[in-house]
N, C-alpha and C positions, 0 to 999 in steps of 0.2 A: 542733498536734495533741497531744492528751494522750499521755503515755507509757503503754504497755500496763500497766506495773506498778501504775499508779494506778487502772486500770479493773477493776471487778468482773467484767465479762464482755468478753472480748477481741473478740467479733464484734458486739456491740450497736451501738457507734458506727459502725464501718465499714458495717455493714448499713444503718443509718438513712441515712447520708450517700449511700449508693448509691441507696436507694429514692427520696429526695426529688429527685434529679436526673433521675428518669424522669417525664416530663410525663403526667399522667392526669386532666386536668380533664374533668368531665362536661358534657353539653350538654342543657339543658332542651328544646331544639327538636327533638331527635333522636327518631326513631321506632324505633330499634333498642335491643336489650338485650345488652350494655351500650350506653350512649348514645354511646360513643367507642371507636374501635379501640385507642387507647393503653391503655385499661384491660384489654382482652383481652391485649395484648402484655405488660403488667405481670404479669397473672395467670399467663402462661406462664413468665415468669422465676421467679415464686414457686413454681410447680408443680415446676420442676426443683430448686429449693432444698429443698422439702419432701421430695422423693424422695431427694436426697443426704443429708439429715439422717437418713433412715431411717424416716420416717413411713409408715403403711400406708394403703391405700385412697385414694391421692391421686387426686382426680377433679375435672376442670373441667366444669361443667354448661353446655353451650352454650345451653340453654333459658333460663337465668336469670342467667348470668354469674358464678355463685359457684364459687369454688375451695374444696374441702373436703379434709380429711385426718384420719386417726385415729391416736391414740397408744393402743395396747391397754393394758388394765389389767395391772399387775404385782403385784397382791395377790389372795389367795384369798378375801378378804372380798367380800361382795356390797354394793357401794356405788353411789350414784347416779352416772350419767354426766354429764359437764360439757362445755359448749361454750364456746369463746372466739372472739369475732367482732370483726372490724375491717373498715373499708371502703377500697376501692382508689382512689376518686376524690378530687380536691381541689375547692375551692370556686371560685366565679366571680370570680377575680382572676388576673392574669397568672401562669402557671405554667410558661412556656417558659424553658428555660435557667436553672433554679434553681442558684444558686451559694452554698451554705451557707458561713457564716463561723464560726469557732470562737474564743470568747473564754475564755481560761483564767483560773481563779482570780479571777473577777469580784469587785470590792471592795464591791459593793452600793450604790455611790453615783455612780460615774463615768458620764459620758455616752458611749454607744457610737455611733460614726459607722458607719452601714451602708454608704453609698456613699462613693466616693473624694472627692467634693466636699463631703460633710458636709451635704447638703440634707435627708437623712432620718436621724434619730437616735432611739435609745432613751435616754430620760432619765427620772429619777425624778420630775420635775414632771408629765410626761404619763403616765408609767407607774410609779406608786409600788410596784407589785408587784415591781419589780426589786430592792427592798430585801430581799426574801425569799431572794435567791440569792447572798448574800455567800459567797465562797470556792468557788463552784461553776463548772462549765464550761458556758457557754451556747452554743447553736447558734442563729445568727440568719440573716437574709437579707442580701443585698447591697443592699437597698433597691428593687430593680426588680421583684421577684416576691414571692409568698407563700413560705412555707417548705415547707408540706405535712406538718407534724407532725400535723395533723388530716387523715388518721389514719395516716400512715405510721409515726409513733411507736408506735401501737397494733400495727401489723403487725410492726414490728421487735421489740417486747416479746414478743408471742406466739411469734414464731419463736425468739427467744432462750430463752424459758422452755421450749419443747419441746426445744431443744438441751440445756438443763440437765438436764431429766428423763431424756432418752435417755442422757446421759453419766453419770448417777448413779442407777443402778437401786436403790440402797439407799433412795431416797426412794419410798415406796410410794404408789400412786395408783390410782384407778379408771380406767375408760375416759374418754379426753379426745378431743374433736373440735375442730378449728379450722375457721373459715370466713372467707374474704376475699371480700367482695361489692362490687358496683358501685353507683354512682349514689345514694349516701346523701345527698349534698349537694343533689340536686335532688328528694329526697323520694320516689323511686320504687324504690329499690334492693331493698327487702325485699318488694315486692309479689309477686314470683314466688319467694320463698324456699321451698325444698322442705323443709318440716318433717319429713315422713315419711322423707326420705332422710337428714337430719341426725340425727334420732332420739336426742336426749339428754333427760335429765330436766330440766335447767335450763341456762342459759347466762349469760354476761356479755359485753357489748360493752366493748371497751377503747377508749373514745372520749370520755372526760371531759377536764377541764382540769387544774388544779394538783393536787399531791400531796394525797391524802386524800379527794378527791371520790368519793362513793358515792351513786348516785342511782337511785331507783326510782319517781319521780313526774315525769311530763312534762306538757306542755300537751295539751289536746284541740285539734285543729287543723282548720281548714277554709279554703277559698279561694273567693272570689266573683269571677268574671270577668264584667264588665258591659259591654255594648255599648249605646250610646245613639244613636238615630237622630233627627237634626234635620231641619229643612227650610230649606235655604239659598236666599235670594233676594238681589237687589241691596240693599245697606243703605239706599240712597236711597229705596226704595219698600217697606221692610220692615215698616212698622207693621201690627200685627195679623196678620202672615203668617210672618215669620221665627221659626223655633224653633232656637235656638243649642244644639247638642249639648254644646259645651264648657261653657257656663254651667250646663246641667243636670247635667253631671258634677261641677262644683264644688259645686252645690247638694246633690248626693247625698253627697259626702264631708263637707260641712259639717253635714249632718244627723246625723252620727255624733258621739258624745261627744268634745269637744275634748281632754279631759285623759286619755282612755283610749287612749293611743298609746304605742309603745315608749319614746320619750324621756321620758315622764312617769310610767312605772310600774316596779315592781320586785317582787321576791319572788313571791307567789302572785297578784299582780294581773294580770288579763287585759288584752287590748288589741285594737284594730283597727289595721291598718297598710296604708296606701296604698303599694303596691309599684310601681305604674306608672300613668301617666295620659298619654294622647296623643290627638290628634284635631284636628278643625276644626269649624266650625258644622254641617257635614253629618253627621258621625259622630265619636263619641268612644269611647274604650275605657279602662276602669279595671280594675285588678286589686287586690283587697283581701284580705289574709289576716286570719283571725280566730283568736284564741288565748285559752284560759282553762283553768285547772286543774280547775275545778269543772264537772261535766257539765251541771248545770241552768243555770248562768250561761252556759255555752257555747251551749246551746240557745237561751237568751234573746238572745244576741248575733246568732245566725243569724236569729232571728225579726225582730229590729230591722231587719236589712238587707232582709229581704223586705217589711217594712212600708214602708220608705222607697221601695222600688221601686213598691209599690202606690199610695202617695200621689202620687208624681210622675205615674204613668201615668193616675191618675184625673182629671187635669186636661186630658187630651187625648182626642180621639175615637178614636185608635188607639194601640196599645202603642208607646211610644217607648223604654222601658227594658227591655232583655232581659238575663237574668242566668242564668249557670250557677253553682250553689252546690254544692260537693262537699266532703265530709269527707276529710281527709288521713290522720289518725291519731288515736288516743285515748290518754288518760292510762293508762299501764301500771300505775299504782298499783292500779287496779281488779282487776287479775289478781294482782299480786305480794302485796298485803296479805292475801290468803287463806292464804298460807304464807310467813311472813317468815323462815323458816330460812335461805334462800339469801342474804338480806341480812345476817343474823347471821353466816353463814359468812365472807363477805367482810369484815365488820366485825372479827370476831375475828382474821382473818388480818392485817389492818392493825395491830391492837393488839399482836399478838405480835411484829410487826416494828418497833414503836415509832412507828407512824404514827397520828396522830389522825384518825379518820374524820370527814369533813365530809358530813353527810347533809342535803341541801337539795333542793327541787324544781328540776328543770331548766327554765329559761326557753327551751324549745325541745323538740326531739324527737330520738330516736335510732332506729336500725333496731330496737332492742329494743322500741320502742313498738308496732310492728306485729307483730314476732315473738312478743311476749307474748300478744297476742290470737289468734295463730295456734296457740298451744298450748304454747309453750316460754317460761316466765317468764324474762325477760332484763333484769336491772338493768344499770346502767352504772358503770364504774370509771374512775378517772383514767388518762390516758395521758401527761399532763405538759405539754401545750402551753399557751401563753399568747398572748393577742392574735391569735387565729386568724382566718383568712380575709383576710389582708392583708400588706402589706410589713413590718409591725412584729411579725410572729409570731416567737416564739422558744420554745425548749425547753431545759431543763437536762438534761445527761447523767445527773445524779444522780436526777432525777425518773423518767427512763426505767428506770434501774436499780431503783428502788423498785417501779415498776409490774411489772417482770419478777419481782421477789421476791414480790409479792403473788400473781401467777398461780401460781407454784410453791407458795407456802404454802397457797393455797386447795385445790390438788390434794392436798397432804399432809394438811391437816386433814380434808378430805372422806373420806380413806381411813381416818381414825381413828374 
């Protein structure tokens, strides 16, 4: 454990370690909001902490699973109100009995054994990003679970920043609201977000990766759920009668561009991603997600999927391929680029703190993608985590400290 004298914030690391040991994995098959009771339980813990910190209007909304609180302005100036948002849930990887490990003063090159047997390691050959953390304190997993820095680092940073502002009234700021919400990892958390209740001029999600990330452009996203109905007969008498649903599913996927998949694209390149495929000759099911930063290309990708469906169905006397195609979220750049001052505010905060802003499109989405289109422009700021959603996840204490500083600096600069 790090000595307290070396930490910028006494409560940041203990707070984070406590949070990640609380299991809060979301469930895509659930019909409730939040999708798991563990997220509600975690929100209740955070509710008590917010009240103990001295935050105002601490409120858990049972209708949408969001916990919100307010830090009233301490300046006479009329300045815009700001929100800071993070999510309660963790991704689809074992999150039961998370046992974080602390590596002090990492040398930037040594292999870190996660489990006692050394089966799982963090090494610079597989994870060259480790070189960026020489001399820093790393928090890792024990190899059996994810860590949960996505997004419990964001929650810990927001909590700590509010603690700093409450303890230092000489730092002037406008009204600040915080929100901790459910089910971001399964893409539905922000669907019921109450914009009218939150009522800020703009917000930031603390849900990015390494230090410096500042993102205001995401994918446009859709999902195609496809069911294919075959006709199964004995293979010995199948000529001109058998319709194999599995083979039609393979044909459907193979009709998509072979090089436009996640493993062959980067930057602003979009893709199709086969998420699941199961079935038998009688019936097969495919789930394909569609991503593109450009709205026109996004529409063209959806149209291609519809065309493939029509072409296969045209060969039969009855509809064999049925599909539900739904949009999930849109590129928040369409909203935020209308007023880039909130991006500049975060950028200037980082620069004042000696952090180089890294402004790149997100190859994914955030709760801010939906919240921006609901009426609150919401870029995304780094929370520090690396290798997220798996056993190799880690975060540096120094990264979380810097994210905390950025929140405080944004509040301070906004008041000026």
